[in-house]
C-alpha positions in Angstrom: 74.8 74.5 125.7 74.5 74.6 121.9 73.4 77.9 120.2 70.0 77.7 118.5 69.4 79.0 115.0 67.3 81.9 116.2 70.0 82.8 118.7 72.7 82.8 116.1 70.7 85.0 113.7 69.7 87.5 116.3 72.3 90.4 116.5 73.7 91.2 119.9 73.3 94.8 121.1 77.1 95.4 120.9 77.0 94.1 117.3 74.4 96.6 116.1 76.2 99.5 114.3 75.0 102.8 115.7 75.0 105.8 113.4 78.2 107.7 113.8 77.9 111.2 115.1 79.8 113.6 112.8 83.1 114.7 114.1 83.8 118.4 114.8 86.1 118.8 111.9 83.4 117.4 109.6 80.9 119.8 111.0 83.2 122.9 110.6 83.1 124.2 107.1 81.2 127.2 105.6 80.8 128.9 109.0 84.4 128.5 110.0 85.8 129.7 106.7 83.3 132.6 106.6 84.2 133.7 110.2 87.9 133.4 109.6 87.8 135.3 106.3 86.2 138.2 108.3 89.7 138.7 109.9 91.2 139.8 106.6 94.1 142.3 106.4 91.7 145.1 106.1 89.9 143.9 109.3 93.3 143.5 111.0 93.9 147.2 110.2 90.6 148.2 111.8 91.3 146.2 114.9 94.8 147.5 115.1 93.5 151.1 114.9 91.0 150.4 117.7 93.7 149.0 120.0 96.3 151.7 119.2 93.9 154.6 119.5 91.7 153.5 122.4 93.6 150.8 124.3 91.4 148.2 125.9 88.3 150.4 125.7 86.8 148.8 122.6 87.2 145.1 123.3 83.5 145.0 124.4 82.4 145.6 120.8 83.6 142.2 119.8 81.6 140.5 122.5 78.5 142.6 121.6 78.7 141.8 117.9 79.2 138.0 118.3 75.5 137.0 118.7 74.4 139.5 116.0 76.9 137.9 113.6 75.8 134.4 114.5 72.2 135.2 113.9 72.5 136.9 110.5 75.0 134.3 109.3 72.9 131.3 110.5 69.9 132.8 108.7 71.8 133.3 105.5 73.1 129.7 105.7 69.6 128.4 106.3 68.2 130.2 103.3 70.9 128.5 101.1 70.4 125.0 102.6 66.6 125.1 102.5 66.2 126.4 99.0 69.3 125.1 97.2 69.9 128.7 95.9 72.2 131.4 97.1 71.1 134.8 98.4 71.3 136.5 95.0 69.1 133.8 93.5 66.5 134.1 96.2 66.5 137.9 96.2 66.0 137.9 92.4 63.0 135.6 92.8 61.2 137.7 95.4 62.3 141.4 94.9 62.4 143.9 92.0 65.2 143.1 89.6 66.4 146.7 89.5 66.8 146.8 93.3 68.6 143.5 93.5 70.9 144.5 90.5 71.8 147.7 92.3 72.7 146.0 95.5 74.7 143.3 93.7 76.6 146.0 91.8 77.5 147.8 95.1 78.5 144.4 96.6 80.8 143.7 93.7 82.4 147.1 93.8 83.0 146.9 97.6 84.4 143.4 97.3 86.9 144.4 94.6 88.1 147.5 96.5 88.5 145.4 99.6 90.3 142.7 97.7 92.7 145.3 96.3 93.4 146.7 99.8 94.0 143.1 101.1 96.4 142.4 98.2 98.3 145.6 99.0 98.5 144.7 102.7 99.8 141.2 101.9 102.5 142.6 99.5 103.6 145.2 102.1 103.8 142.6 104.8 105.9 140.2 102.8 108.1 143.1 101.7 108.6 143.9 105.4 109.6 140.4 106.2 111.9 139.4 103.3 112.5 142.7 101.5 111.9 143.2 97.8 109.3 145.0 95.7 105.8 145.0 97.1 104.1 145.2 93.7 105.7 141.9 92.6 104.3 140.2 95.6 100.9 141.8 95.0 100.8 140.3 91.5 102.0 136.9 92.7 99.4 136.7 95.5 96.6 137.8 93.2 97.5 135.3 90.5 98.0 132.4 92.8 94.7 133.0 94.7 92.7 133.2 91.4 94.3 130.1 89.9 93.8 128.0 93.0 90.1 129.0 93.2 89.5 128.3 89.5 91.4 125.1 89.0 91.5 123.2 92.3 88.6 120.9 93.0 86.1 122.3 95.5 86.4 119.6 98.2 90.2 119.9 98.1 90.1 123.7 98.0 87.8 123.9 101.0 90.2 121.7 103.0 93.0 124.2 102.1 90.9 127.1 103.3 90.2 125.2 106.6 93.9 124.8 107.2 94.5 128.4 106.3 92.3 129.4 109.3 95.1 128.2 111.5 97.1 131.3 110.4 94.8 133.4 112.6 96.3 131.8 115.7 99.3 134.0 114.9 97.5 136.9 116.6 96.8 134.8 119.7 100.5 133.9 119.8 101.5 137.6 119.6 99.2 138.5 122.4 100.6 135.8 124.6 104.3 136.9 124.2 103.7 140.6 125.1 103.1 141.8 128.6 99.3 141.9 129.0 97.4 143.4 132.1 94.7 140.7 132.1 92.8 142.2 135.0 92.5 145.5 133.1 91.4 143.6 130.0 88.7 141.7 131.8 87.4 144.8 133.5 87.0 146.7 130.2 85.3 143.7 128.6 82.7 143.6 131.4 82.5 147.3 132.2 82.7 149.1 128.8 84.1 152.6 128.9 81.8 154.1 126.3 82.5 157.6 124.9 80.3 159.8 122.7 83.4 161.4 121.1 83.2 161.3 117.2 86.5 159.4 117.0 85.4 156.7 119.4 82.0 156.3 117.6 83.8 156.2 114.2 85.9 153.2 115.3 82.9 151.4 116.9 81.1 151.8 113.6 84.2 150.5 111.7 84.3 147.4 113.9 80.6 146.7 113.4 80.9 147.2 109.7 83.9 144.9 109.6 82.4 142.0 111.6 79.0 142.2 109.9 79.6 142.6 106.2 77.4 141.7 103.1 80.0 139.5 101.4 79.9 137.1 104.3 76.2 136.6 104.0 76.5 135.7 100.3 79.5 133.5 100.8 78.1 131.3 103.6 74.7 130.8 101.8 76.4 129.8 98.6 78.7 127.4 100.4 75.7 125.6 101.9 74.5 125.3 98.3 77.9 123.9 97.3 77.7 121.3 100.1 74.3 120.1 98.7 75.9 119.7 95.3 79.0 118.0 96.6 77.4 115.5 98.9 75.5 112.8 97.1 73.1 112.2 100.0 72.3 115.9 100.5 69.3 117.7 99.0 67.7 121.1 99.6 65.6 120.8 102.7 62.5 121.9 100.8 62.8 118.6 99.0 64.2 116.5 101.9 62.7 117.9 105.1 63.8 114.8 107.0 67.4 116.1 106.9 66.4 119.4 108.6 67.2 118.6 112.2 70.6 117.3 111.5 71.5 120.1 109.0 70.2 122.9 111.1 72.2 121.6 114.1 75.3 121.4 112.0 74.8 124.9 110.6 74.3 126.3 114.1 77.5 124.7 115.6 79.6 125.6 112.5 78.4 129.2 112.5 78.6 129.9 116.2 82.1 128.4 116.5 83.2 130.1 113.3 82.0 133.6 114.4 83.5 133.0 117.9 86.8 132.2 116.4 86.6 135.3 114.2 85.9 137.6 117.1 88.4 136.0 119.5 91.1 136.6 117.0 90.0 140.1 116.4 89.9 140.7 120.2 93.5 139.5 120.5 94.6 141.9 117.7 93.0 144.8 119.7 94.6 143.6 122.9 98.1 143.2 121.3 98.1 146.7 119.8 96.6 148.2 123.0 99.4 146.6 125.1 102.2 147.7 122.8 101.3 150.6 120.5 98.8 152.4 122.7 101.0 151.9 125.7 103.8 153.7 123.9 101.6 156.5 122.6 101.6 155.2 119.0 98.0 155.9 118.1 98.0 156.7 114.3 97.7 153.3 112.7 95.9 153.1 109.3 97.0 149.8 107.8 97.9 146.3 109.1 101.4 146.6 107.7 101.9 149.8 109.7 100.8 148.0 112.8 103.4 145.2 112.1 106.2 147.7 111.5 105.3 149.6 114.7 105.4 146.4 116.7 109.0 145.6 115.8 110.9 148.1 118.1 108.3 147.6 120.9 107.4 143.9 121.1 110.5 142.5 119.4 111.4 140.6 116.2 109.3 137.5 116.9 106.1 139.4 117.6 106.7 141.5 114.4 107.4 138.4 112.3 104.3 136.5 113.5 102.0 139.5 113.1 103.3 140.2 109.6 103.0 136.5 108.5 99.5 136.5 109.9 98.5 139.2 107.5 99.6 137.1 104.6 97.8 134.0 105.9 94.6 135.8 106.5 94.8 137.4 103.1 95.2 134.1 101.4 92.0 133.0 103.1 90.0 136.2 102.4 90.9 136.8 98.8 88.9 133.8 97.4 85.9 134.6 99.7 85.8 138.2 98.4 86.2 137.2 94.7 84.0 134.2 95.1 81.1 135.9 96.8 81.1 138.6 94.1 81.1 136.0 91.3 78.3 134.0 93.0 76.1 137.1 93.3 76.7 138.1 89.7 76.2 134.6 88.4 72.8 134.1 90.1 71.7 137.5 89.0 72.5 136.8 85.4 71.6 133.2 85.4 75.1 131.8 84.8 76.2 128.3 85.8 77.9 128.9 89.2 79.8 126.9 91.7 83.4 126.1 92.7 82.5 122.4 92.4 82.0 122.9 88.6 84.8 122.5 86.2 86.0 125.7 84.6 84.7 124.9 81.1 81.2 124.4 82.6 81.1 127.7 84.4 83.2 130.0 82.2 81.4 133.3 83.1 81.5 132.5 86.9 85.2 131.7 86.9 85.8 134.6 84.6 84.3 136.9 87.2 86.7 135.5 89.8 89.6 136.1 87.5 88.5 139.6 86.6 88.0 140.6 90.3 91.6 139.4 91.0 93.0 141.2 88.0 91.3 144.5 88.9 92.6 144.1 92.5 96.1 143.8 91.1 95.7 146.8 88.7 94.4 149.0 91.4 97.7 148.4 93.3 99.8 149.0 90.2 98.2 152.4 89.9 99.1 153.1 93.5 95.8 152.6 95.2 95.7 154.5 98.5 94.9 151.8 101.1 93.3 154.3 103.5 91.0 155.7 100.9 90.2 152.2 99.7 89.1 151.0 103.1 87.1 154.2 103.6 85.1 153.7 100.4 84.7 150.0 100.9 83.2 150.8 104.4 80.9 153.4 102.9 79.6 151.1 100.2 79.2 148.2 102.7 77.3 150.6 105.0 74.9 151.5 102.2 74.3 147.9 101.1 74.3 146.0 104.4 71.0 147.3 105.9 68.7 146.8 102.9 70.2 143.4 102.2 69.7 142.4 105.9 66.1 143.6 105.8 65.4 141.5 102.7 67.2 138.5 104.2 65.1 138.7 107.3 61.9 139.0 105.3 62.8 136.1 103.1 63.7 133.9 106.1 60.5 134.8 107.9 58.0 134.0 105.1 56.8 130.7 103.9 56.9 131.8 100.3 60.7 131.3 100.5 61.3 129.0 103.4 58.0 126.9 103.5 57.8 125.1 106.8 61.4 126.2 107.7 60.6 129.9 108.2 62.7 131.1 111.2 61.2 131.2 114.6 60.9 133.9 117.2 64.3 133.7 118.9 66.4 133.8 115.8 64.0 136.3 114.3 64.4 138.7 117.2 68.3 138.6 117.2 68.3 138.9 113.4 66.2 142.0 113.5 68.3 143.4 116.3 71.4 142.9 114.2 69.7 144.7 111.4 68.8 147.6 113.7 72.3 147.9 115.0 73.7 148.0 111.5 71.2 150.7 110.5 72.4 152.7 113.5 76.0 152.1 112.6 75.3 153.3 109.0 73.7 156.5 110.3 76.7 156.9 112.7 79.2 156.4 109.9 77.7 159.2 107.8 77.2 161.4 110.8 80.9 161.1 111.7 82.4 161.3 108.3 83.5 164.9 108.6 85.0 164.3 112.1 
């Protein structure tokens, strides 16, 4: 039978090209990098302290904080994707300039202190592994991180950050090579052993303050803005509402997986130090480098090496996020050209802020910054700024003046306000237990 003209022109079902569903690696981006950067060397120190001091008793906090993290980070990302502006830009439009300026100033100070502490931890970790002067390594890490962030194209730089997230698997590996009582671990995850002792509450507050931190809100919102600038087909959702279903789905998957990755790694750090340091009555751990050093005689050379190298890898991931989120906030506050997709000569003030943040971080180490005091003051400042920023984020995301038809709905709103209330309680707890 001969084929008719109409038959030859009509496409067969199998010939019709269906739209491709995005692959997981294409979906993962701002949420994954934000979540992974939360496990910076300072965070590793907090989780190590929790495991060394209280064993398996605090693992539940990382399950509890996961949905709270997901909600506030998803809301931050939505604000950036809908409006095409970062958090600082939106806050400036809707709140008094003096209030926003004060919060941004506190954010920048906290970020720079945290960055300095992370640089110090990375230098100490490399010195433990290969020997040599810690301060030389601090200078090297600070310069390399700043130069990469300033001069490497955004799309390529983001791919580097994605690969750096693999460094966090070091802590999963360490947990798997030490003797772990998994039945006890699961029991304490399901049945928390909650204590009202000041020391216990202090560490709980520290964990919450580490997992839910203002710089993460600013970074993820801005990276959604960067995605809009970098992808030719993407527009802010207030101008292209037809993209909303796909983009909100991508944001949710990216954020939930990124935050899950962050908390799973943090949990493994707690478990590792609980099974090794706490089990051998080593409870006074203040820095991530101390934790690595203490692991050596207990868990062996391999566990020590992997733990120490993990500090360096997570630091390389966290440094650009800390410096970048500070620069974004300053840039939108003062009306600079901002964005890692811009060439340095087109955003001189923005990249200058990144460079200055790195330089101050280096200098603080050269004048012998006390890492314990640095982490303390960073936690205090974040505790002061997190709650008002979260309140303003929730109000922005709930009102049509900012989000139009994309104002958040009941489910996300409830969990977002719960996260805000928990952080308010944590801030009160932090100040109440300071003298303990």
